[in-house]
N, C-alpha and C positions, 0 to 999 in steps of 0.2 A: 505491498499498501504506500504511495505516494507520501509523504511528507510535504504539509503546506508551512516551506519557511520563512513566509512575512507575515505569517497569522499573530504572533506578539508583537508584529511592527503593525498592522492594523489596528490591534486591539486597543494601542495607545493614541490612535489620531483620526481624527473626525474629517474627510474628506473637504466636507463645506464650509470649516473654518480656516484649514490651512493652506498656504500655498506648496507645501512638499506636495511631492508625487507620490499618491495612495492607488497605487492599481488593484483591481479586483482581485476576487480570490481564485486560483490558481495554481493548479500544482506545479509544485517548482523541479526543474531537473534533477533528477537522481544525482547521488554522489559521482562523481565523476575522478578524472587523473589529472586535475589542472596542474600545471607546474608554474602556473603564471596570467600574469593577465593586469589588467588597471589598478591603481592605487590611485585615491586621492585624501587629501587632510585639510579638514572644514573648519575654523575658527570659529568657534558658535559663544556670542557671549550670550547666554543663559543666564541662570539665578547666579551662578559662579563661570567664571570664565576659563572655559575647557580647547582641546583640539580633538574632532573627532577623527579616528584613525579607519580607512575601511580598506579593504582587500578584496580585490574580485573574485571571488570563489565559488563554482557550481552554480550559477546563475544568480547570485546575489551579492552581497559586501558585506561580509563580515566587519563586524565593528567593535572598536574598542574608545571609549574616551580617554583621553589622555589630560589629569589635571596641569599638569606641567610643561606640557609638550612633548616634542620627541629630542630626548638626548644626544646633547653634541658631545658628551665625555665618556668612553669606554667605561671609565673608573665611577661613574654614576649612574645608578638605573633611575627609572621614573614609574610612578603607579601606571596600570593600564586597567580599567575596569572593564571588563566584556559587558557589551551592551545586544540588545537584539540585531538580528541581520536587517539588513536596508537594502532596497529594489536597487539594482544598477541605476535606474533614471535619478536616485539620489547623486550619482555622480559628477553632476553638471550645477546640483541644486545650488543657489544662493536666494537669500531673501530674509524678511521677517516672517517668524513665528508669532502670530498674534498672542499677548497675554492672554492666561490663563490655560493655554493648549500647552501639551508636552513640549517639554523643550523651548518656552517660550524665548526670544530672542534672535537678536542678528544673526544671519550664517552667511560668512564666505569662504571662498576656498582658497588657501592658504598657500598648498601645494597641488601637484598631481603628476600622472605620468606613469613609466610601466614597474614592473615587478617581476625577478623570479625566485621561485619556492627553489629553498635547498631540504625544507622538512616542514611535513604537515602533519601533527597527531591531536589527539585531541587535548593536550597540556602543554603543546611547546609548539611554536612555528618561528620556523627560520625564513629568513627574505632578504633579497638585495634590491634597493628601490633604485630607481634612476627617474626622479624627480629632477624639477627646477631650482627648487630650495633644499630639498636634500636629497642625497646618494650615500650609497652605502650598504652594508649586510647590517641587520635588526632580530633581534630574538626574542618574541612574547612569549614568556612562561607562565603556566597559573602556580598560586600562591594557596589559594583558599574559593572554594565557591568562583564567585566573576571578580575576583581579584586576580591581576595579573600583572606581571613586572612589563619593561619594553627594556633593553638593554644592547646598546650599539656597540656592534664588534670591532674591535681595534681595526684600523685601513690598512692595508699593505701596498706595496708599489711594486711594482716590476723590476726586475733585476737583468742584467744582462742585455741590457740595450742600446744601441748605436742610434745616431741621425739618419733619418731618411736624407737622403742624400740628390742633386739634380745632376741632370747631363747639360752638355754646352749644346745651344741649339738656337734658331732662326727665332724671330719674330712668327709666333703665330699667326696665322690666318684669320684664327675665329676666336679676335680678342676679348667678345665680347663674353667668352665661356674660362676668361684668366682673372689674377689679381697679380696685382704687381708688387712689387717690392723692391727698396733698395740692397745690392749685392755687399754686404757691411765685410769690412776689412779685418778681421780679426781671427778669435778662437773659436771655434763651435762647442757648447757645453750644454749639457741636460742638467737641471738644476730640480733636485728631490727635496721638497720640503714637505717635513713633516714634525708636529704640535712646538712650530716655532724655531726648527734647525734644519739648516740648507747643507746639503751636498751637492758640490758639483763633480762631473763626470764627462771628461774629453771622451772626443772621437772614439779613440782607443780603449775606453771603460776605465781610464787611469784617472784616480780621486786627486783632483787641481784644487779642492779645495783649500787646506793651507796656501794656497800662493795666492789669495785674492780676498782678503780678511775682511774687506768695506762689504762684501757681497753680503755676509752674516745677516745683516737686517733685514733683507729682503722676507726672512723666514716671520719678523714680526709685520710687517707689511701688507696681511689680510687676517681675516678671522678666520678663513677655512684651515681647516684642521691639518689639509693636506693637498699638495700641489706637485705635478710634475711638467716643467715648464719645459721648453727649447729655445736657444735662443745663443747670441754672440757674444763675447766678450772680447769689448774695444778699449781703445784708448785713444781723447779726441785730442787732437795735435794742436798745435798753434792754429791751425785753419777752421775750427772749428768742425774739424771731417775727421771721423778715425784714419789713422797711421799705424800701420801693421809692424812699419818698424820701432815705430816709438814701445810698442807692446813687447817687443823681446825680451827687456830684464822682468819685467812680471812674467813671462809665460817659462821660464827658466829656474823659478827659484822652489827652492825644497826647504829652508829656514822661516818658522815661523815670524821670530823677531825681526829676519831683514823681507821679510813679505810686507809686516806693518811697517816698516820703515819706507820702505818705497809705496805701499799706500797713500802715504801723508804727502809723500812727495806727486806723485803721477798716477791719482784714482784712476781705477778702471771702471767702467759702464756696462750693463748687461743688457742687451738690447735683447727683449723676448718677442718673438714673432710667432709662439704655438703653446697650447695647449696639451697634453697627452693624458691627463687625468686629474679629478678633481675629485677629491671628497670618497676613495672610493669606486668611482665611477669613471672608467675607460673613454678615451675620448676619442680612439684611434679609428675607429668606424665612420666616426660623422664627417660629412664633408668639410674639407678647408674654409668653408662662409660660416657652416656651422661653430668649427672651432674657433676661429675669429672673433665672432661676435659674442661667446662662453668670454673667452681672453678678454675684453676689451670691458667687457661688464666689472673682471676685478679692477679694472683702476687702478694697474699696478704701475706706480711712477714714483721716483723717489730721487735723494742726492745722485745714486749708485745705480738704478735700473730705472728701464721704461719700455714701454709698450709703443714701438715706432708706429706709424700708420702705416694701411696699405692702400692701393690705388684701383680701378678699374682700368681692368685691361683695354677700352677704349683713350685712356689718356696717357698712353704709350708713348708717343712722342713728349709729352710736357716731363714726363719723368724719367726718360733718357737723356733728355737735355738736361735735368739738374744735375742728374747722375756727371755728367760731362764736365760741367763748371765745377764740381765740386773735387773731381779727380778720382771719383769714385771707380771701381774695378767694372759695372756695370748693374745689370739689374736683374731680380730673379721674380719666373713667369711662373707662378702654379695654378696650376685646375680649380675651380670654384668649387668642384667635384670632388676631389684628390683626397682619398683617405692618407695616413699616415700610416707608413710603411717603413718600422726600423729596420736599418741598417740595410735597407734598397738603395739602389741607385734608379731614379725611373724618368721616363720625361713625362711623366705628368708634371714634374718642376724641371724651367728650363733655367739655364746659367746664359745670358744676352750678356755678352761683355763687350767693356771698350777696350780693355785692355786683358788680351791672353796673357795666363797665369798655369803654371802645371806644375804638382809636387815632384820630386825627382830624390832616386835614392843613389846616396855618394857612395861609389866603388872603388872612388881613388882621386890625388891630387899629384898634381906636377909641385916640386919644390920651388919656390918664390927665387928672383934673383933680385938685385940691387936692392934699393931698400926695403924688400918682400924677404932678405934673405932669412934663413931662419923659419919662415913663415911658408903657411899657403899660397903657391903663386895664380891656380886657379884648380877645380874640382872636376873631377869627371863622371860625368852622372848618367844615371839611366833608368828605364821604366819597365814594368815586367808585360809581356806580353803573354796571349789566351795560355798559353803553356805554363806558364809561372816562371818563365826563365828571364832573366834580366838581359835588356837589351841595352847597347851604347844610345844615347841620346842625345849628348853633346858635352860643350866643360865650357864651365862659366868661370870669366876671370875680371869680372866687373861687378859692381854695386858694395863692396866689401869698404866696411870703415878697418884703421887698424884692432881697434878693441876687437871685432871681429875675427880678424885675422888672428889673432892669439885665443879666442876662444875655439875656435875651430880647429887650431893647432893642438892646443888641450884634449880636444874630444877624440880627434881621429891618429893620437898618436898610439895610443895603447889599444889602437883598433886593427894595428899592421898585421898583413899577410904577406906571403912570398906568392902568389900567382894571382892573376885575374878573376873577379866573379862574374866576369860577362861573361854570358853566350854567344861565341860570333865575335867578329873582329875589332877591334879599335884600331884609326889612325894610328898609323906607325910614329908620327910627330909627337904622338900625345901619350902613346903606348911604351915608347922605348924608357922617357926618365920618370916614366909613374912610379908612383909607391901606391902598392893597393892595400884598399882595407876592407874588413869586412862589413858587408851595404848591410848596414845598423842604425846608418842619422839619414832625416828625411830634411829636406830645404823644398822653400818656394822658390819659384825663379818665374819673371815676367820674361816674354820672348816676342819675337816679332809671328815667326811662322814655322810650320814643321815643311821641312825639305821631301824632296822625293826618296831619301836615301833616310826617312826616320829619325831625323835630329831639327834639334831645335836649334832656330836661328836666331844668332844675338840674344841668346838668353842674360838674366843679370840676376843676381841676386837679390833675395828681398827676404829671405828669414829664415830661421832653423826651426821645424816643425815636429818638435817632441809629440804631438799629441796626434800623429796619424802613425797606425802601423807603415813600417817598409813593403813586409808582403802585399799591401794593399796598393800599392803605388802604379796606377798601368796610365798610359796614356788615355786623357779625359776623354772619355766617349762621346760623341756630337748624338745630338735627338736622332732617331734611329739605326744606330749602330749596337751590335751586338756587345755585353760588357763579358770581358774575361770569363769566363768559365773558369 
């Protein structure tokens, strides 16, 4: 015999006196295997203010009254009074219940969204909510009769992530489907924020938090308990624009004392351009446009962090002109519907460059002469091919300061080896005097173009990249080109 799950609800209400939905008697659906559905939290200004927490289940809204609302701290549970099931139509109800009626007072929707079920028994319910104001996992458990408690599960952030990467490409034809950002000249970093603490991870999953102490305050810049952000650490130069060369001393610091001293002299800024998780809710599968909208609502702006604007694709000419005027590397175009795929280089994101740049692996050097005697004269560099072999890609002899040459000499000296690490030939004029080294250092260079022989024409040293895995360095693919396996 079917049970009318809404009989208790109807018994407490007069459809002629309340604006609440009061459906007529009907057989409620039998118990099924629901694993999720919709949820709603309604702010209810009855005799005592409370919040009604409702989960769609087997054709009704299973309901609890929360006198103190949803807990935001796993250390504190809140009372949840189990009430009668409500009709599904109640999920969209807002209005004033008249005086003298059951539950008299104003009802407004405080939050709503979807949820998944982890457990559902007669005395315990575990769900994961995906709402606009509340996200994360919660447990409700019965203590006595209709007295329950609601507990927020401790939030967890994913581990082992690497940022999503772009390919070099032309200006998209269908610009209306793309968003535009400036290509920032700095160090990519994921910011893990939990309960006020910040952890910064590089592209190679290296913890670089100690190098940027001024970014510690980002953890206290929001009331949210948990954030996972993607962005670029930059250092603004005298021009008012990021300068990669100026950032170099900050990138290679391991001492907290030295990092604090440098932070006072040359503070960095974290430019935030993506949101990957918020209070337990993963955002990876949301379109770029939706992730950016939620990110902007967080209003993350402070002395050492900003959320720079993005622009519609139709504004490409104006955005590129600004990037040219500022001496920026270029513009990044991102499809408005693009998901965030960690660690993947995809043509859903395009780097449209004003200046050609490339990461390269240092595999040897030519000793310096004249004023460079005893130091590096030029670097012999390579990139990996589709088979993972290191192929000679040119030599770099310009762009160095004396301090940089001393630093490179100190890093390369312990890496000496007796033979070339390159697969294939190196021009004799460079191979004969070469000092070969283990291919462990990555540098960034600017260059004019790739030659038919597969070498960079006129490469110029721009900086050391210890945030990039040497094994991952390939000739940057253009849109439509396959990435090496």
